[in-house]
C-alpha positions as CSV (number, residue, x, y, z in Angstrom):
1,M,88.8,204.2,-80.7
2,S,88.4,200.8,-82.3
3,E,85.6,200.0,-79.8
4,V,83.6,203.0,-80.9
5,I,84.0,202.0,-84.6
6,D,83.0,198.4,-83.8
7,N,79.9,199.5,-81.8
8,R,78.9,201.8,-84.6
9,Q,79.3,199.0,-87.2
10,Q,77.3,196.7,-84.9
11,R,74.5,199.2,-84.9
12,I,74.6,199.4,-88.7
13,E,74.5,195.6,-89.0
14,I,71.4,195.5,-86.8
15,M,69.8,198.2,-88.9
16,K,70.7,196.4,-92.1
17,S,69.2,193.2,-90.8
18,L,66.0,194.9,-89.9
19,V,65.7,196.6,-93.3
20,R,66.3,193.2,-95.0
21,Q,63.4,191.9,-92.9
22,L,61.2,194.8,-94.2
23,H,62.3,193.8,-97.7
24,L,61.1,190.3,-97.0
25,G,57.7,191.5,-95.8
26,S,57.9,191.9,-92.0
27,T,55.6,194.5,-90.5
28,E,56.7,198.0,-89.5
29,G,55.4,197.6,-86.0
30,K,57.4,194.4,-85.4
31,I,60.6,195.9,-86.7
32,Q,60.0,199.1,-84.7
33,R,59.8,197.1,-81.5
34,Q,62.9,195.1,-82.3
35,L,64.8,198.3,-83.1
36,E,63.8,200.0,-79.9
37,T,64.9,197.0,-77.9
38,M,68.2,196.4,-79.6
39,L,69.5,200.0,-80.2
40,D,70.2,202.7,-77.7
41,E,71.2,205.2,-80.3
42,A,71.5,205.7,-84.0
43,D,72.2,208.9,-85.9
44,Y,72.0,210.3,-89.5
45,S,75.4,209.0,-90.4
46,D,74.5,205.5,-89.4
47,V,71.4,205.6,-91.6
48,F,73.4,207.0,-94.5
49,L,76.1,204.4,-94.1
50,M,73.5,201.7,-93.8
51,E,72.1,202.6,-97.2
52,V,75.6,202.7,-98.7
53,Q,76.5,199.3,-97.4
54,L,73.2,197.7,-98.5
55,I,73.7,199.0,-102.0
56,E,77.3,197.7,-102.0
57,E,76.0,194.3,-100.8
58,G,73.7,194.0,-103.8
59,I,70.3,195.5,-102.8
60,S,69.3,197.7,-105.7
61,P,68.8,201.4,-105.3
62,E,65.2,200.9,-106.6
63,S,64.5,198.4,-103.8
64,I,65.9,200.7,-101.1
65,R,63.9,203.6,-102.6
66,D,60.7,201.5,-102.3
67,L,61.6,200.8,-98.6
68,C,63.0,204.3,-98.0
69,D,59.8,205.8,-96.4
70,T,59.3,202.6,-94.3
71,H,62.8,202.3,-92.8
72,T,62.8,206.1,-92.2
73,R,59.6,205.8,-90.2
74,V,61.0,202.8,-88.3
75,L,64.2,204.8,-87.4
76,S,62.3,208.0,-86.7
77,Q,62.6,207.6,-82.9
78,H,66.3,208.1,-83.2
79,L,66.3,210.6,-86.0
80,D,63.7,212.9,-84.2
81,L,66.3,213.5,-81.5
82,Q,68.6,215.3,-83.9
83,E,68.4,219.1,-84.4
84,T,68.0,220.7,-87.8
85,P,71.5,221.7,-89.0
86,E,72.4,225.3,-88.4
87,T,74.5,227.3,-90.9
88,N,75.0,230.9,-91.6
89,P,72.5,232.7,-93.8
90,G,73.4,232.4,-97.5
91,H,75.0,229.0,-97.0
92,P,73.4,226.5,-99.5
93,V,72.1,224.3,-96.6
94,H,70.6,227.4,-94.9
95,T,68.8,228.2,-98.2
96,F,67.6,224.6,-98.6
97,I,66.2,224.7,-95.1
98,Q,64.5,228.0,-95.6
99,E,62.9,226.7,-98.8
100,N,61.7,223.7,-96.8
101,K,59.9,226.0,-94.4
102,E,58.1,227.7,-97.3
103,L,57.2,224.3,-98.7
104,T,55.9,223.1,-95.3
105,L,53.8,226.3,-94.9
106,R,52.0,225.5,-98.1
107,T,51.5,221.8,-97.4
108,H,49.9,222.7,-94.0
109,K,47.6,225.2,-95.8
110,I,46.6,222.4,-98.2
111,R,45.8,220.1,-95.3
112,Y,43.6,222.8,-93.8
113,H,41.6,223.3,-97.0
114,I,41.3,219.5,-97.4
115,D,39.8,219.4,-93.9
116,Q,37.4,222.2,-94.8
117,V,36.2,220.3,-97.9
118,N,35.7,217.2,-95.9
119,E,33.5,219.1,-93.4
120,L,31.2,220.5,-96.1
121,E,27.7,219.1,-96.6
122,E,27.2,217.3,-99.9
123,E,25.1,220.2,-101.4
124,E,27.7,222.9,-100.4
125,N,30.0,224.4,-103.0
126,A,33.6,223.1,-102.6
127,L,35.0,225.2,-105.5
128,P,36.6,228.0,-103.4
129,Q,38.5,225.5,-101.3
130,M,39.5,223.5,-104.3
131,R,40.8,226.6,-106.0
132,E,42.9,227.4,-103.0
133,I,44.3,223.9,-103.1
134,Q,45.0,224.3,-106.8
135,S,46.9,227.6,-106.3
136,L,49.0,226.1,-103.4
137,L,49.9,223.0,-105.5
138,N,51.0,225.3,-108.3
139,D,53.3,227.0,-105.7
140,L,54.7,223.6,-104.7
141,M,55.7,222.9,-108.3
142,D,58.6,225.2,-107.5
143,V,60.1,222.3,-105.5
144,D,61.5,221.2,-108.9
145,K,64.2,223.8,-108.6
146,H,65.0,222.7,-105.0
147,Y,65.4,219.2,-106.3
148,R,67.4,220.2,-109.3
149,R,69.9,222.0,-107.2
150,K,70.4,218.9,-105.1
151,E,70.7,216.7,-108.2
152,N,73.0,218.9,-110.3
153,L,75.0,220.7,-107.6
154,L,75.1,218.6,-104.4
155,F,74.9,215.0,-105.6
156,P,77.9,215.2,-107.9
157,Y,80.2,215.7,-104.8
158,F,78.9,212.5,-103.3
159,E,79.6,210.8,-106.6
160,K,83.2,212.2,-106.7
161,K,83.7,210.8,-103.2
162,D,82.5,207.4,-104.4
163,I,79.2,207.4,-102.4
164,P,76.6,207.8,-105.2
165,G,74.0,205.2,-103.8
166,P,71.9,207.2,-101.3
167,P,71.6,210.3,-103.7
168,T,70.5,207.9,-106.4
169,V,67.8,206.6,-104.1
170,M,66.7,210.2,-103.2
171,W,66.7,211.2,-106.9
172,G,64.1,208.5,-107.5
173,K,62.0,209.9,-104.7
174,H,62.2,213.3,-106.3
175,D,60.7,211.9,-109.5
176,E,57.9,210.3,-107.6
177,V,57.0,213.7,-106.0
178,R,57.2,215.5,-109.4
179,E,54.9,212.9,-111.0
180,Y,52.3,213.1,-108.1
181,L,52.3,216.9,-108.3
182,K,51.9,216.9,-112.1
183,L,49.0,214.4,-112.1
184,T,47.2,216.0,-109.2
185,I,47.4,219.5,-110.8
186,Q,46.2,218.1,-114.2
187,G,43.2,216.6,-112.4
188,L,42.3,219.9,-110.7
189,Q,42.5,221.8,-114.0
190,E,39.5,219.9,-115.2
191,I,37.3,221.0,-112.3
192,D,34.9,223.9,-113.0
193,R,32.3,223.5,-110.4
194,I,32.1,220.8,-107.8
195,Q,30.1,220.1,-104.7
196,A,31.6,218.6,-101.5
197,G,30.6,215.1,-102.5
198,E,32.1,215.5,-105.9
199,A,35.4,216.7,-104.3
200,Q,35.5,213.3,-102.5
201,A,34.8,211.6,-105.9
202,Y,37.7,213.5,-107.4
203,N,39.6,211.8,-104.6
204,L,41.5,214.2,-102.4
205,F,43.7,211.3,-101.5
206,S,45.8,212.1,-104.5
207,V,46.4,215.6,-103.2
208,S,47.4,214.2,-99.8
209,T,49.8,211.7,-101.5
210,A,51.6,214.6,-103.3
211,I,52.1,216.7,-100.2
212,E,53.1,213.7,-98.1
213,G,55.9,213.0,-100.6
214,I,57.2,216.5,-100.2
215,E,57.0,216.4,-96.4
216,D,58.7,213.0,-96.2
217,M,61.5,214.3,-98.4
218,I,62.0,217.4,-96.2
219,Y,62.4,215.0,-93.2
220,K,65.0,212.9,-95.0
221,E,66.9,216.0,-96.1
222,E,67.1,217.7,-92.7
223,K,67.6,214.5,-90.6
224,I,70.0,212.6,-92.9
225,L,71.1,214.3,-96.1
226,Y,72.2,217.8,-94.9
227,P,74.0,216.6,-91.8
228,T,75.9,214.0,-93.8
229,A,76.7,216.6,-96.6
230,L,78.0,219.1,-94.0
231,D,80.3,216.3,-92.7
232,T,81.4,215.3,-96.2
233,L,81.9,218.5,-98.3
234,T,84.7,221.0,-98.0
235,E,84.1,224.7,-97.6
236,Q,85.4,225.2,-101.2
237,E,82.8,222.7,-102.5
238,W,80.0,224.4,-100.6
239,Y,81.1,227.8,-102.0
240,Q,81.1,226.4,-105.6
241,I,77.5,225.2,-105.0
242,Y,76.6,228.6,-103.7
243,L,78.1,230.3,-106.8
244,E,76.3,227.9,-109.2
245,S,72.9,227.9,-107.5
246,P,71.5,231.1,-109.2
247,E,71.7,229.4,-112.6
248,I,69.0,226.9,-111.5
249,G,67.0,229.3,-109.2
250,D,65.4,229.3,-105.8
251,C,62.3,227.7,-104.5
252,L,59.7,230.0,-102.9
253,Y,62.5,231.7,-101.0
254,I,65.1,234.3,-102.1
255,P,68.3,234.4,-100.0
256,E,68.8,237.8,-98.5
257,F,72.5,237.5,-97.7
258,E,75.7,236.9,-99.6
259,W,77.8,234.1,-98.3
260,A,81.5,233.1,-98.4
261,P,83.4,230.7,-96.1
262,E,85.2,232.3,-93.2
263,G,88.9,232.5,-93.5
264,G,91.1,231.4,-96.5
265,S,90.8,232.4,-100.1
266,F,87.9,230.8,-102.0
267,Q,87.1,231.3,-105.6
268,Q,85.2,229.8,-108.5
269,I,86.6,226.9,-110.4
270,D,89.0,228.4,-112.8
271,Q,87.9,229.0,-116.4
272,T,90.2,228.4,-119.3
273,A,92.1,231.7,-119.9
274,T,91.6,233.4,-123.2
275,Q,94.6,232.6,-125.4
276,T,96.2,235.1,-127.8
277,G,96.8,232.6,-130.6
278,R,94.1,231.3,-133.0
279,I,92.7,227.8,-132.7
280,Q,93.3,226.2,-136.1
281,M,90.7,223.9,-137.5
282,P,90.5,222.1,-140.9
283,T,88.3,224.8,-142.4
284,G,89.4,227.9,-140.6
285,A,90.6,229.4,-137.3
286,F,89.2,231.3,-134.3
287,Q,90.4,233.3,-131.4
288,L,89.3,231.5,-128.3
289,E,87.0,234.4,-127.4
290,E,85.4,234.2,-130.8
291,L,84.9,230.5,-130.5
292,V,83.2,230.8,-127.1
293,K,80.9,233.5,-128.5
294,V,80.0,231.3,-131.5
295,F,78.9,228.5,-129.3
296,S,77.0,230.8,-127.0
297,T,75.2,232.3,-130.0
298,L,74.1,229.1,-131.7
299,P,70.2,228.7,-131.4
300,F,70.6,225.3,-129.8
301,D,72.3,223.7,-126.8
302,L,75.3,221.4,-127.1
303,T,76.6,218.9,-124.6
304,F,79.6,216.7,-125.3
305,V,80.2,213.3,-123.6
306,D,83.5,211.7,-124.3
307,K,84.2,208.0,-125.2
308,D,84.4,207.1,-121.5
309,D,80.9,208.5,-120.8
310,T,82.3,211.6,-119.1
311,V,80.7,215.0,-119.6
312,R,83.4,217.3,-121.0
313,Y,81.6,220.3,-122.4
314,F,78.3,222.2,-122.6
315,S,77.6,225.3,-124.6
316,P,76.8,228.5,-122.7
317,G,73.6,230.5,-123.4
318,K,71.0,232.7,-121.8
319,N,68.0,230.5,-122.8
320,R,69.1,226.9,-122.4
321,V,66.3,224.4,-122.5
322,F,67.8,222.2,-119.8
323,D,70.0,223.3,-116.9
324,R,73.7,222.7,-117.1
325,T,76.2,223.7,-114.4
326,R,79.9,223.4,-114.4
327,T,79.8,220.7,-111.6
328,I,78.6,218.2,-114.2
329,L,82.0,218.5,-116.0
330,G,84.0,215.4,-115.3
331,R,80.8,213.6,-114.2
332,K,79.6,210.3,-115.7
333,V,76.6,211.1,-117.9
334,Q,74.6,208.3,-116.3
335,Y,74.5,210.4,-113.1
336,C,73.1,213.4,-115.1
337,H,69.8,211.7,-115.7
338,P,67.0,210.4,-113.5
339,P,67.5,206.8,-112.5
340,K,64.4,205.7,-114.4
341,S,65.9,206.9,-117.7
342,V,69.5,205.6,-117.3
343,H,68.7,202.4,-119.2
344,I,67.8,204.6,-122.3
345,V,71.1,206.5,-122.0
346,N,73.0,203.3,-121.7
347,Q,71.2,201.8,-124.7
348,I,72.1,204.8,-126.9
349,L,75.7,204.8,-125.8
350,D,76.0,201.0,-126.4
351,D,74.5,201.3,-129.9
352,F,76.8,204.2,-130.7
353,K,79.9,202.5,-129.4
354,S,79.1,199.3,-131.3
355,G,78.5,201.2,-134.5
356,K,74.9,199.9,-134.7
357,Q,73.5,203.5,-134.7
358,D,74.8,207.0,-135.4
359,Q,71.9,209.1,-134.1
360,A,68.9,209.0,-131.8
361,R,66.1,211.6,-132.1
362,F,63.4,212.6,-129.6
363,W,60.8,215.4,-129.4
364,I,58.8,216.4,-126.4
365,N,56.3,219.0,-125.3
366,M,57.2,221.3,-122.5
367,G,54.0,223.3,-122.0
368,P,53.5,225.2,-125.2
369,R,57.0,224.6,-126.5
370,T,58.2,221.7,-128.7
371,I,61.7,220.6,-127.9
372,Y,63.8,218.6,-130.4
373,I,66.7,216.5,-129.0
374,V,69.2,214.6,-131.1
375,Y,72.1,212.5,-130.0
376,Y,74.9,212.1,-132.5
377,A,77.8,209.6,-132.4
378,L,81.1,211.4,-133.0
379,R,83.7,209.2,-134.9
380,D,87.2,209.6,-136.1
381,E,88.3,209.0,-139.7
382,A,88.5,205.3,-139.2
383,G,85.0,205.1,-137.7
384,G,86.2,204.8,-134.1
385,Y,83.9,206.1,-131.4
386,L,85.0,209.5,-129.9
387,G,81.9,210.4,-127.9
388,T,78.4,211.6,-128.1
389,L,77.0,215.1,-128.9
390,E,73.6,216.1,-127.6
391,V,71.9,218.9,-129.5
392,T,68.7,220.4,-128.0
393,Q,66.6,223.0,-129.7
394,D,63.3,224.8,-129.1
395,I,61.6,224.4,-132.5
396,T,58.2,225.9,-131.5
397,G,58.8,229.0,-133.7
398,I,60.2,227.0,-136.6
399,R,57.1,224.7,-136.7
400,E,54.9,227.8,-137.0
401,I,56.7,229.2,-140.2
402,E,54.6,229.3,-143.3
403,G,55.0,230.8,-146.8
404,E,58.2,232.8,-147.5
405,R,60.1,235.9,-146.2
406,R,62.2,237.4,-148.9
407,L,62.3,241.0,-147.7
408,L,64.2,242.2,-144.7
409,E,62.0,242.2,-141.6
410,Y,63.5,242.0,-138.1
411,D,61.8,239.8,-135.5
412,Q,60.6,241.6,-132.4
């Protein structure tokens, strides 16, 4: 058994050495030839462990993210030999893979329309093809839900098992795809009538870049992430992901089957039971059920992070601005944000803990809506830091209020 382990680690050491050479500027072709000469086999778990060890050895997740596409291409000869994981219909991995098929169908259609535009004469009208591309790109925006289920439901289990590095790398790639799609769609919205030559001037390369990002991610998911996740997560953990998934939503595919692990008794994470006594506060008391309903009725979303940066509570509600699932409870807040914004989160927490600041305000536009976000430092009577409360509210309607309303008039 020790020989197998040693051989595997030897493969990983070779792969790490080659990735470091890529990091220092060696060409892909040279590294590819070296890899083919030195390795007889490598599988998804070797690639995953390679990234874990590189991060542990000091290479930043950002650097690995920049090299991610390159080292995946270099290792593709070995990864291509692996079959797509098979699971029963309804299993979260089965749903992820079915969504990937729908995404791939649309990226292939976009490539077809790009080829059609490229074959047009300069005086020919490219608008119909560009409109088809625009519609298909709008469909691809649904990939955000696919990525959010990974980020909010799957990645926390890697973190709990103390292997957060590769998911962090992948989250960064998600953000790249989102940005490519957003900018590409914005550009297409400005097109009213174009000729074939003008379509080239618009630069269809940006469209190709967006769909290549999606296709590359699909490859990494099915060849590396999902096989590793199936080896790593328990059936109870997969069942919890399955139960939480509808809160975020599906991407271009609606599962037709209910799913539960075979054998054993599986159930949702226990919720706190309603108590018969009242919860006494300085200015009054609640039954637990009443308190839960108060928080779910408030016209804004609350999330509480304790003094150790751990998410401990979020308010329920039918119309939350941002997704929250129970899997974030007990999770470090830094892992609940995209890697590119973690430095802002840490700055706020540091300023709150030091007493330098007591609140941080933001407001952003989400389509036609204006979202107001405020972070408050919670302190005890002596001024000691207890944690941070995030309050998020859609203030679009509030901003539109004018004059007065003194008579009873129900809103529709």
